[in-house]
RODRENFI-421339 format. One record per residue: residue in one letter; residue number from 1; x, y, z of N, C-alpha, C in turn. Coordinates in steps of 0.02 Angstrom, whole numbers. Example, Ala and Ser with C-alpha at 12.3 -4.5 7.8 and 13.67 -1.06 7.14 Angstrom:
! residues 2
DRENVO aa   i    n_u    n_v    n_w   ca_u   ca_v   ca_w    c_u    c_v    c_w
DRENVO  A   1    660   -284    390    615   -225    390    660   -165    390
DRENVO  S   2    642   -112    354    684    -53    357    645      2    394
//
This chain:
! residues 245
DRENVO aa   i    n_u    n_v    n_w   ca_u   ca_v   ca_w    c_u    c_v    c_w
DRENVO  M   1   2154  -2013   2389   2190  -1968   2445   2143  -1909   2449
DRENVO  T   2   2135  -1878   2515   2108  -1816   2538   2153  -1767   2563
DRENVO  V   3   2129  -1708   2556   2181  -1654   2577   2199  -1664   2650
DRENVO  S   4   2168  -1686   2688   2181  -1707   2768   2235  -1754   2772
DRENVO  A   5   2238  -1809   2716   2289  -1863   2714   2350  -1827   2692
DRENVO  L   6   2337  -1778   2648   2399  -1751   2613   2438  -1701   2668
DRENVO  L   7   2403  -1680   2723   2439  -1625   2764   2427  -1665   2835
DRENVO  K   8   2435  -1733   2821   2446  -1763   2898   2505  -1755   2937
DRENVO  Q   9   2551  -1738   2896   2623  -1713   2922   2632  -1643   2936
DRENVO  A  10   2569  -1606   2927   2585  -1525   2945   2598  -1507   3001
DRENVO  V  11   2653  -1471   3015   2658  -1442   3080   2663  -1366   3088
DRENVO  P  12   2651  -1335   3146   2648  -1258   3138   2735  -1243   3133
DRENVO  L  13   2746  -1197   3084   2810  -1172   3060   2836  -1115   3119
DRENVO  T  14   2884  -1150   3137   2922  -1097   3185   3003  -1092   3180
DRENVO  Q  15   3032  -1046   3201   3103  -1035   3190   3139  -1094   3220
DRENVO  E  16   3119  -1101   3278   3146  -1160   3327   3155  -1224   3290
DRENVO  R  17   3101  -1246   3259   3096  -1300   3223   3118  -1307   3145
DRENVO  H  18   3111  -1241   3108   3126  -1249   3041   3179  -1189   3018
DRENVO  G  19   3217  -1165   3083   3264  -1114   3064   3307  -1132   3023
DRENVO  K  20   3333  -1193   3016   3385  -1218   2969   3360  -1248   2902
DRENVO  T  21   3305  -1238   2890   3268  -1285   2829   3268  -1240   2769
DRENVO  F  22   3271  -1265   2722   3265  -1245   2654   3204  -1278   2614
DRENVO  I  23   3178  -1243   2569   3122  -1257   2514   3144  -1257   2443
DRENVO  D  24   3148  -1306   2420   3163  -1313   2344   3095  -1326   2311
DRENVO  P  25   3061  -1280   2291   2988  -1299   2267   2991  -1351   2207
DRENVO  V  26   2937  -1408   2227   2945  -1459   2167   2893  -1428   2116
DRENVO  K  27   2918  -1445   2045   2873  -1434   1998   2808  -1491   1986
DRENVO  G  28   2753  -1443   1969   2698  -1489   1959   2657  -1508   2024
DRENVO  Y  29   2608  -1548   2023   2565  -1564   2070   2555  -1639   2066
DRENVO  G  30   2614  -1671   2072   2634  -1746   2079   2595  -1767   2141
DRENVO  F  31   2595  -1732   2196   2581  -1749   2263   2499  -1749   2262
DRENVO  A  32   2457  -1727   2214   2383  -1736   2209   2371  -1807   2158
DRENVO  R  33   2410  -1829   2142   2400  -1892   2090   2338  -1928   2118
DRENVO  E  34   2327  -1951   2180   2282  -1996   2188   2230  -1949   2227
DRENVO  M  35   2218  -1892   2209   2166  -1858   2248   2095  -1855   2205
DRENVO  T  36   2059  -1885   2212   1986  -1884   2169   1947  -1825   2165
DRENVO  F  37   1948  -1777   2237   1922  -1714   2240   1965  -1676   2282
DRENVO  V  38   1944  -1623   2278   1977  -1560   2324   1941  -1514   2337
DRENVO  P  39   1931  -1496   2408   1903  -1432   2429   1907  -1367   2403
DRENVO  V  40   1857  -1339   2377   1865  -1269   2340   1822  -1221   2390
DRENVO  L  41   1834  -1156   2378   1809  -1094   2405   1751  -1064   2350
DRENVO  S  42   1697  -1048   2385   1640  -1024   2353   1655   -973   2301
DRENVO  R  43   1711   -936   2324   1732   -878   2282   1778   -904   2217
DRENVO  E  44   1777   -967   2206   1819  -1000   2153   1767  -1029   2107
DRENVO  F  45   1713  -1031   2128   1656  -1064   2085   1659  -1042   2014
DRENVO  G  46   1661   -978   2002   1663   -944   1939   1719   -968   1899
DRENVO  D  47   1770   -965   1927   1833   -994   1886   1831  -1061   1876
DRENVO  L  48   1809  -1104   1922   1799  -1170   1915   1750  -1203   1869
DRENVO  A  49   1700  -1166   1855   1635  -1180   1819   1660  -1201   1747
DRENVO  S  50   1714  -1175   1718   1732  -1183   1641   1758  -1258   1629
DRENVO  D  51   1791  -1285   1692   1826  -1344   1675   1820  -1407   1717
DRENVO  Y  52   1773  -1381   1779   1769  -1433   1833   1707  -1442   1840
DRENVO  V  53   1688  -1497   1888   1624  -1509   1928   1621  -1488   1984
DRENVO  V  54   1596  -1444   2002   1589  -1416   2071   1540  -1451   2127
DRENVO  A  55   1536  -1487   2163   1487  -1529   2199   1499  -1526   2273
DRENVO  F  56   1454  -1556   2319   1463  -1545   2385   1460  -1627   2419
DRENVO  I  57   1501  -1628   2471   1503  -1690   2507   1494  -1676   2571
DRENVO  K  58   1470  -1747   2610   1473  -1727   2680   1510  -1757   2717
DRENVO  T  59   1561  -1721   2770   1607  -1749   2819   1579  -1749   2880
DRENVO  G  60   1554  -1803   2902   1540  -1804   2983   1465  -1773   2974
DRENVO  E  61   1471  -1702   3017   1404  -1669   3014   1404  -1620   2977
DRENVO  D  62   1467  -1612   2930   1464  -1541   2907   1470  -1561   2832
DRENVO  V  63   1451  -1512   2782   1435  -1508   2712   1516  -1464   2688
DRENVO  R  64   1538  -1489   2639   1608  -1469   2599   1587  -1445   2538
DRENVO  S  65   1612  -1404   2492   1610  -1398   2423   1684  -1413   2396
DRENVO  V  66   1672  -1463   2349   1731  -1485   2319   1733  -1485   2241
DRENVO  A  67   1791  -1491   2205   1792  -1500   2135   1801  -1587   2125
DRENVO  L  68   1773  -1608   2083   1797  -1675   2064   1853  -1675   2014
DRENVO  L  69   1897  -1717   2041   1952  -1730   1991   1950  -1792   1970
DRENVO  G  70   1911  -1837   1985   1910  -1903   1954   1841  -1938   1973
DRENVO  L  71   1830  -2000   1941   1765  -2026   1943   1777  -2102   1979
DRENVO  A  72   1834  -2118   2002   1850  -2179   2040   1903  -2158   2098
DRENVO  E  73   1902  -2208   2140   1938  -2182   2198   2016  -2197   2183
DRENVO  G  74   2054  -2138   2192   2120  -2126   2190   2143  -2110   2112
DRENVO  E  75   2091  -2080   2087   2090  -2072   2009   2095  -1988   2011
DRENVO  N  76   2141  -1961   1974   2148  -1890   1957   2157  -1873   1890
DRENVO  L  77   2107  -1857   1852   2096  -1850   1789   2125  -1783   1755
DRENVO  Y  78   2153  -1737   1803   2183  -1679   1785   2254  -1672   1792
DRENVO  L  79   2287  -1729   1806   2359  -1721   1813   2393  -1766   1758
DRENVO  A  80   2430  -1732   1725   2470  -1755   1671   2523  -1807   1685
DRENVO  E  81   2548  -1849   1649   2602  -1886   1668   2678  -1854   1695
DRENVO  D  82   2675  -1797   1661   2739  -1740   1695   2716  -1710   1747
DRENVO  D  83   2663  -1732   1788   2645  -1685   1840   2616  -1615   1827
DRENVO  S  84   2612  -1597   1778   2588  -1535   1756   2502  -1540   1766
DRENVO  W  85   2470  -1491   1760   2396  -1479   1771   2359  -1465   1711
DRENVO  K  86   2300  -1508   1701   2276  -1519   1634   2213  -1454   1641
DRENVO  A  87   2213  -1414   1663   2167  -1355   1663   2198  -1289   1677
DRENVO  A  88   2160  -1237   1657   2204  -1170   1657   2194  -1148   1731
DRENVO  Y  89   2147  -1169   1776   2132  -1154   1839   2156  -1196   1883
DRENVO  V  90   2195  -1185   1934   2220  -1239   1995   2185  -1209   2053
DRENVO  P  91   2150  -1261   2091   2108  -1234   2150   2167  -1211   2208
DRENVO  A  92   2133  -1157   2245   2188  -1130   2292   2208  -1176   2335
DRENVO  M  93   2178  -1226   2351   2192  -1277   2405   2259  -1314   2379
DRENVO  L  94   2257  -1321   2324   2324  -1359   2291   2386  -1313   2276
DRENVO  R  95   2375  -1238   2263   2426  -1197   2258   2453  -1174   2321
DRENVO  Q  96   2417  -1184   2370   2446  -1160   2439   2494  -1220   2470
DRENVO  Y  97   2497  -1272   2454   2530  -1333   2474   2618  -1317   2461
DRENVO  P  98   2655  -1328   2507   2649  -1376   2570   2623  -1332   2621
DRENVO  F  99   2601  -1266   2621   2587  -1233   2669   2516  -1232   2686
DRENVO  V 100   2492  -1223   2738   2417  -1228   2757   2407  -1183   2821
DRENVO  A 101   2342  -1163   2838   2322  -1129   2898   2301  -1192   2955
DRENVO  M 102   2327  -1185   3016   2298  -1227   3061   2262  -1185   3112
DRENVO  M 103   2198  -1198   3099   2145  -1154   3137   2130  -1184   3196
DRENVO  D 104   2119  -1132   3256   2104  -1149   3323   2037  -1163   3318
DRENVO  K 105   2000  -1223   3350   1935  -1245   3351   1879  -1188   3379
DRENVO  G 106   1832  -1158   3328   1798  -1123   3357   1826  -1041   3354
DRENVO  S 107   1869  -1047   3327   1910   -981   3317   1925   -954   3244
DRENVO  E 108   1924   -894   3222   1955   -878   3155   2035   -870   3149
DRENVO  N 109   2059   -880   3207   2131   -866   3207   2171   -934   3188
DRENVO  G 110   2227   -923   3149   2254   -984   3147   2333   -971   3146
DRENVO  V 111   2374  -1022   3129   2447  -1019   3119   2458  -1037   3046
DRENVO  L 112   2524  -1024   3024   2550  -1050   2973   2587  -1116   2982
DRENVO  A 113   2562  -1173   2940   2597  -1223   2951   2615  -1255   2895
DRENVO  I 114   2667  -1304   2898   2698  -1337   2831   2701  -1407   2838
DRENVO  A 115   2677  -1451   2774   2680  -1521   2789   2763  -1543   2773
DRENVO  E 116   2783  -1570   2834   2859  -1588   2825   2869  -1646   2785
DRENVO  D 117   2832  -1674   2760   2851  -1740   2717   2854  -1705   2642
DRENVO  Y 118   2852  -1644   2639   2851  -1613   2567   2914  -1626   2535
DRENVO  A 119   2928  -1640   2481   2974  -1684   2449   3039  -1612   2429
DRENVO  G 120   3013  -1551   2437   3056  -1507   2433   3094  -1469   2485
DRENVO  L 121   3076  -1493   2544   3099  -1472   2605   3164  -1512   2619
DRENVO  N 122   3223  -1478   2648   3297  -1502   2644   3328  -1451   2691
DRENVO  K 123   3383  -1486   2727   3435  -1446   2761   3494  -1436   2742
DRENVO  D 124   3498  -1449   2665   3553  -1455   2624   3566  -1384   2600
DRENVO  G 125   3543  -1333   2606   3553  -1276   2569   3514  -1269   2501
DRENVO  Q 126   3472  -1313   2481   3440  -1316   2416   3371  -1271   2415
DRENVO  G 127   3381  -1207   2365   3318  -1180   2361   3318  -1122   2419
DRENVO  E 128   3265  -1092   2444   3266  -1038   2479   3261  -1052   2564
DRENVO  P 129   3295  -1025   2592   3287  -1040   2669   3211  -1004   2688
DRENVO  L 130   3179  -1053   2745   3118  -1032   2763   3119   -966   2817
DRENVO  F 131   3194   -963   2846   3195   -901   2888   3279   -874   2873
DRENVO  D 132   3278   -811   2881   3346   -786   2871   3384   -792   2926
DRENVO  W 133   3453   -767   2921   3500   -776   2965   3478   -733   3042
DRENVO  E 134   3440   -695   3034   3416   -656   3081   3341   -691   3123
DRENVO  G 135   3321   -749   3085   3271   -783   3122   3201   -752   3100
DRENVO  R 136   3203   -711   3048   3135   -694   3023   3121   -732   2955
DRENVO  P 137   3048   -740   2949   3022   -770   2891   3052   -754   2831
DRENVO  G 138   3076   -800   2780   3101   -780   2728   3046   -756   2667
DRENVO  D 139   3064   -733   2618   3020   -688   2569   2956   -753   2541
DRENVO  L 140   2975   -812   2532   2934   -856   2516   2886   -878   2578
DRENVO  V 141   2908   -866   2630   2852   -885   2679   2813   -824   2695
DRENVO  S 142   2827   -761   2685   2805   -710   2697   2736   -710   2642
DRENVO  R 143   2762   -722   2585   2712   -727   2534   2664   -793   2544
DRENVO  A 144   2687   -851   2571   2647   -899   2580   2590   -880   2633
DRENVO  Q 145   2625   -855   2686   2577   -829   2740   2517   -782   2729
DRENVO  K 146   2528   -743   2682   2473   -697   2651   2418   -753   2611
DRENVO  F 147   2457   -776   2572   2403   -823   2527   2363   -870   2573
DRENVO  V 148   2392   -906   2617   2365   -950   2661   2311   -918   2690
DRENVO  A 149   2333   -866   2730   2275   -822   2775   2222   -807   2736
DRENVO  D 150   2239   -786   2676   2175   -766   2629   2135   -833   2612
DRENVO  V 151   2161   -889   2595   2133   -946   2587   2083   -971   2640
DRENVO  A 152   2121   -961   2702   2092   -976   2770   2018   -932   2794
DRENVO  Q 153   2020   -868   2768   1960   -827   2769   1926   -857   2720
DRENVO  G 154   1934   -870   2664   1889   -894   2620   1848   -952   2634
DRENVO  A 155   1888  -1007   2666   1866  -1067   2688   1812  -1055   2745
DRENVO  L 156   1824  -1019   2788   1761   -990   2836   1703   -965   2791
DRENVO  R 157   1710   -922   2747   1648   -904   2711   1612   -960   2683
DRENVO  T 158   1656  -1000   2649   1630  -1062   2617   1589  -1100   2662
DRENVO  E 159   1619  -1123   2720   1583  -1159   2775   1517  -1138   2790
DRENVO  A 160   1512  -1076   2791   1452  -1038   2813   1405  -1052   2756
DRENVO  I 161   1418  -1038   2703   1381  -1044   2633   1355  -1122   2628
DRENVO  C 162   1397  -1167   2635   1382  -1244   2641   1331  -1257   2705
DRENVO  A 163   1340  -1223   2754   1298  -1242   2810   1223  -1211   2802
DRENVO  R 164   1221  -1156   2775   1169  -1124   2748   1119  -1161   2697
DRENVO  L 165   1162  -1199   2648   1128  -1242   2603   1097  -1301   2632
DRENVO  A 166   1137  -1333   2676   1111  -1391   2717   1050  -1370   2758
DRENVO  D 167   1054  -1310   2787    989  -1290   2835    930  -1273   2792
DRENVO  L 168    933  -1256   2730    884  -1242   2683    862  -1301   2657
DRENVO  D 169    897  -1369   2664    869  -1432   2636    881  -1422   2555
DRENVO  L 170    929  -1386   2530    935  -1372   2463    983  -1426   2417
DRENVO  L 171   1009  -1465   2463   1062  -1526   2427   1032  -1594   2424
DRENVO  S 172   1042  -1616   2365   1011  -1692   2369   1072  -1738   2333
DRENVO  P 173   1074  -1794   2344   1126  -1828   2310   1107  -1857   2241
DRENVO  I 174   1174  -1866   2211   1151  -1886   2140   1190  -1950   2125
DRENVO  R 175   1164  -1992   2079   1201  -2046   2059   1191  -2045   1979
DRENVO  V 176   1255  -2051   1947   1264  -2035   1876   1312  -2080   1836
DRENVO  E 177   1291  -2120   1780   1338  -2150   1760   1356  -2112   1696
DRENVO  L 178   1425  -2115   1681   1455  -2074   1617   1499  -2121   1584
DRENVO  K 179   1496  -2105   1529   1525  -2138   1475   1572  -2098   1432
DRENVO  N 180   1641  -2116   1422   1688  -2080   1361   1666  -2093   1298
DRENVO  A 181   1711  -2074   1256   1698  -2082   1181   1721  -2157   1170
DRENVO  K 182   1749  -2193   1200   1782  -2256   1197   1724  -2313   1225
DRENVO  G 183   1669  -2285   1267   1625  -2333   1300   1641  -2351   1368
DRENVO  E 184   1699  -2316   1389   1711  -2339   1457   1677  -2285   1509
DRENVO  A 185   1644  -2330   1565   1618  -2296   1612   1623  -2283   1681
DRENVO  R 186   1610  -2236   1706   1611  -2223   1778   1542  -2196   1807
DRENVO  R 187   1543  -2216   1875   1477  -2206   1902   1486  -2150   1962
DRENVO  I 188   1454  -2098   1966   1464  -2051   2012   1411  -2074   2073
DRENVO  G 189   1445  -2061   2136   1402  -2069   2209   1430  -2040   2261
DRENVO  G 190   1400  -2028   2308   1422  -1996   2368   1425  -1922   2364
DRENVO  V 191   1403  -1890   2320   1401  -1823   2310   1341  -1789   2305
DRENVO  M 192   1328  -1723   2317   1261  -1701   2311   1284  -1635   2274
DRENVO  V 193   1209  -1601   2246   1212  -1540   2211   1150  -1514   2243
DRENVO  V 194   1137  -1433   2224   1088  -1407   2235   1017  -1419   2184
DRENVO  D 195    970  -1441   2224    915  -1466   2198    866  -1409   2157
DRENVO  R 196    868  -1405   2097    828  -1351   2060    759  -1337   2096
DRENVO  K 197    722  -1379   2095    658  -1392   2114    648  -1360   2185
DRENVO  K 198    693  -1375   2234    692  -1352   2297    715  -1280   2298
DRENVO  L 199    774  -1255   2252    783  -1195   2252    732  -1148   2226
DRENVO  N 200    690  -1178   2173    641  -1124   2134    573  -1119   2184
DRENVO  A 201    581  -1173   2231    529  -1167   2273    521  -1135   2341
DRENVO  L 202    589  -1095   2350    602  -1046   2402    556   -986   2401
DRENVO  D 203    528   -963   2464    496   -910   2467    541   -843   2445
DRENVO  A 204    506   -794   2427    533   -726   2390    600   -709   2443
DRENVO  E 205    581   -705   2504    610   -669   2557    684   -698   2569
DRENVO  T 206    674   -782   2570    738   -818   2574    789   -799   2501
DRENVO  L 207    740   -803   2442    790   -787   2386    819   -722   2393
DRENVO  H 208    789   -667   2413    814   -607   2405    884   -599   2463
DRENVO  D 209    870   -651   2516    930   -653   2570    983   -685   2535
DRENVO  L 210    978   -733   2495   1027   -776   2459   1063   -732   2401
DRENVO  Q 211   1033   -695   2370   1038   -640   2322   1087   -583   2360
DRENVO  Q 212   1072   -555   2407   1101   -503   2437   1172   -521   2478
DRENVO  S 213   1172   -578   2487   1241   -611   2515   1284   -644   2469
DRENVO  G 214   1254   -645   2407   1304   -662   2357   1300   -742   2346
DRENVO  M 215   1253   -781   2399   1256   -848   2389   1224   -881   2314
DRENVO  L 216   1173   -835   2301   1127   -861   2248   1185   -857   2194
DRENVO  E 217   1220   -813   2185   1262   -818   2117   1311   -871   2125
DRENVO  A 218   1335   -894   2183   1389   -959   2197   1338  -1014   2184
DRENVO  I 219   1281  -1017   2206   1230  -1075   2184   1236  -1083   2115
DRENVO  Y 220   1213  -1032   2072   1211  -1040   1998   1272  -1049   1959
DRENVO  E 221   1323  -1038   1981   1384  -1055   1968   1414  -1120   1969
DRENVO  H 222   1387  -1150   2030   1391  -1225   2054   1353  -1268   1992
DRENVO  L 223   1278  -1240   1986   1240  -1275   1932   1272  -1269   1876
DRENVO  H 224   1299  -1218   1842   1323  -1200   1782   1385  -1254   1765
DRENVO  S 225   1412  -1271   1823   1471  -1314   1824   1458  -1387   1801
DRENVO  M 226   1394  -1415   1820   1376  -1473   1800   1372  -1504   1735
DRENVO  R 227   1367  -1449   1686   1379  -1463   1620   1446  -1503   1607
DRENVO  N 228   1487  -1490   1641   1558  -1520   1643   1568  -1594   1654
DRENVO  L 229   1509  -1623   1678   1501  -1693   1698   1523  -1743   1634
DRENVO  R 230   1510  -1717   1577   1525  -1758   1511   1598  -1743   1505
DRENVO  S 231   1629  -1686   1500   1687  -1678   1472   1733  -1710   1529
DRENVO  L 232   1717  -1713   1595   1745  -1750   1649   1756  -1822   1631
DRENVO  A 233   1707  -1850   1604   1702  -1928   1580   1759  -1930   1524
DRENVO  E 234   1761  -1884   1475   1801  -1882   1418   1878  -1879   1438
DRENVO  R 235   1878  -1876   1492   1961  -1863   1517   1987  -1935   1546
DRENVO  I 236   1931  -1992   1544   1961  -2039   1546   1999  -2074   1506
DRENVO  T 237   2061  -2107   1525   2106  -2142   1481   2085  -2207   1466
DRENVO  P 238   2065  -2232   1395   2043  -2295   1391   2093  -2348   1410
DRENVO  A 239   2067  -2392   1451   2119  -2451   1476   2130  -2490   1421
DRENVO  P 240   2201  -2511   1409   2226  -2552   1354   2170  -2613   1335
DRENVO  S 241   2143  -2651   1387   2112  -2702   1376   2030  -2689   1365
DRENVO  G 242   2017  -2639   1372   1953  -2608   1360   1910  -2621   1422
DRENVO  A 243   1930  -2651   1462   1895  -2666   1526   1889  -2605   1578
DRENVO  L 244   1828  -2608   1613   1825  -2547   1662   1876  -2570   1723
DRENVO  N 245   1886  -2512   1756   1918  -2508   1817   1887  -2519   1876
//
C-alpha cells in the first residue's frame, strides 16, 4: 500500500460536509500494516537515521524520498501485532493521518482534507467533534491544520531537494540481498541512493552550494541511514516452515 492509496478517499474538510462528524482517534498504526515504504521529509532524515533506511524512488518523472518499512510487497516490519510502532520516531506522514493537505497544482496553497474511510470517523457523538456548534473547527482540527500545513511546507522543500539530486545525477539504483540471523533473505530493488563517487566528484562550487542550502547535511544523513539495512533484515519474522516469502 502507498500513501496515495491510503488517502484515496480523502476530501476537503468543510463544515457543510463534516459539521456533524466526530472523530474518535484509533490507537496505533494499523492503517499502515501493508505499507512497504512511506514518504519522508528531508528535515526528518536526522531523526530517521537511527532506525530506518532512507532511500529514493522514482514516481513518474519525479523523485521522492522514503523510509523503507519492509523488504517485500505489503510488508511493514515496524508494526507490532497490537498496531504499536516498533521505533522511537514515527514519520510525519503517518502521524498526520487521517488529515492531509490537498495542494493546488503548481501552487504552495492547500486545503485541509480528511480520509473519510478512517475508522474513527462517526456521526454517533463518539470522540471529539470536527466542528463546534457555531460551525468553527474544533480543537483537534485546529491542531491538525497547523501540523498538516507544516508538513506540506516540508514536503515542498523535500521535493526541491530530490529534484536537485536528480538534476546533479547523484542517484544510482541499488540491488541488495539481505539475510536475518535465521537465514531468511529479502532482496531490495527499485530504490536509489546517493552515489558516493558521484558526490565526491562534484566541483567545489557545487559542493559549497549544497552545503549552504543544507542539502549536504541531508545527503550525509541519508547515507548514514544505509547502515540500517542489516537491522532492517533482522526485523524479518522467521517463517514457520523456514521458506521464503
